[in-house]
N, C-alpha and C positions, 0 to 999 in steps of 0.2 A: 504494500500500500504506500503510495507516495504521500509525502507530507508537505504542507506549505512551509516556506522558510520562516514566516512570522510565527507559526506555531512552535517550530524548533527553537527559535530565538526566545520566545516567551518562557520556555522551560530552562533556559540557561541561567546560571547564577549571575547576580549583578557584577561580580568580579570577572567572570568569563566574558560577559558583554563588554566590560570596560577594556579588557585585554584585546578583544577582537576589534573594537573601535580604534584603539591605539595602533594596532597592526595595520589597519586599513589606512589610517592617516599617514603612517610612515611610508607605506607602499605608494600612496598617491603623492606624497611630498618629494620622493626621489624616484626618478624614472629615466631610463635611457630614451633617446630620441625615437628609436624604433618602437619601444613600448608606448611612448606618448602618442605617436602616430596611430598605432593600433587602437589605443584607448579612445582616440578621437574618431575612430571608424574610417580611417583613410588608408587607401592602398598607396604604395610607392608611385604607381602610375597616376593616380588622382592628384597626389601632392606635386608630382613633377609637372603636371599640366598647370596647376595653380601657380607654380614658380617659373613657368616657361622654360623648363629644362627637360632633358631626357631622363627616363627612369633610372638608368645606371648612375647618373649623377646623385640621385637620392640615396641609392644603395651605398655609394662611396662615402657620401656625407655622413650617413648614419654609423659608419664604421670608424670614423675619425675620432681621435682623442684630443685634437687640437685644431681650432679653426678661428677665423676672424669673427669678431662679435657681429659685424654686419651680415655675415653669412648665416649665423645662428639666428639673428633677429629676423631675417627674411624667411627662414625656415619656420620659425614660430608664427610669424605673421600669416604665412600661407595656411597654417593650421587653424587660424582664427584667433590667435592669442597675441599678447604683447610681451616683450622681454624687458625686464628691469635688471640692471646690474647693481647688486647690493653687497656692500662690505659689512661683515658682521664682526664686532669686537666684543669683548667681555662687558664693556660699559654701554653698548648700544650699537645700532645699525645705521649705516649711511647709504643713501642711494647715490650712486656715481652717475652724474649727469653728462659727462663728456661725450657719451655715446648716443644721446637722445636725438641728435640730428642725422644719424646714419640712416 
């Protein structure tokens, strides 16, 4: 017999629900470009069309560990998002605005 997720969740202890919610937040807070694209429901082909490049360029970009901020910004923009560069320090965070005109 299949069960509805809300029924299963209702039977979880509050501690278990809190752990699950924390795990989901962590997973959503950190993600590779490939996983982000997939979570947004986009194929490499669709993203390539939005960026006016060929699909292999998307595959190559998603494998890179180093890239220009402008390249990353256009990739995120094509997925419907905005990119902010934030420096985090123990005493607070600062949005770096040098890149806002890219």
